[in-house]
C-alpha positions in Angstrom: 8.9 67.3 46.2 7.2 70.1 44.3 3.7 70.5 42.9 2.8 72.9 40.1 -0.5 74.9 39.8 -1.0 74.7 36.1 -3.3 77.8 35.6 -0.8 80.1 37.2 2.5 78.2 36.7 3.5 78.7 40.3 5.5 75.8 41.8 4.8 75.0 45.5 6.4 72.7 48.0 4.3 69.6 48.5 2.6 66.8 46.5 -0.6 66.4 44.6 -3.4 65.0 46.7 -2.2 66.8 49.9 -1.5 70.3 51.1 1.2 72.7 49.9 3.8 74.3 52.2 1.8 77.5 52.2 -1.5 75.7 53.0 -3.2 75.3 49.6 -5.3 72.1 49.3 -4.3 70.3 46.1 -7.4 68.0 46.4 -9.7 70.9 45.5 -9.7 71.2 41.7 -7.1 68.4 41.5 -6.9 68.8 37.7 -5.1 72.1 38.2 -2.2 70.4 40.1 0.7 68.3 38.8 3.7 66.8 40.6 6.9 68.5 39.4 10.6 68.5 39.9 10.9 72.2 39.0 12.3 74.8 41.3 9.8 76.1 43.9 8.6 79.6 42.8 6.0 80.3 45.5 7.2 83.2 47.7 4.8 82.5 50.7 5.9 81.1 54.1 6.0 77.4 54.1 6.9 77.0 50.5 9.7 79.5 50.3 11.4 78.4 53.6 
């Protein structure tokens, strides 16, 4: 599953209410995160791989 950071438009691996593949906590400022089915665009380790 993917989760999108709405202010930046970057799509990460993970789900809202947890942690992304690259280690971002989606519980902090949860209004900035939405579950998505878009292609992952984050280039950091954990999301990209």
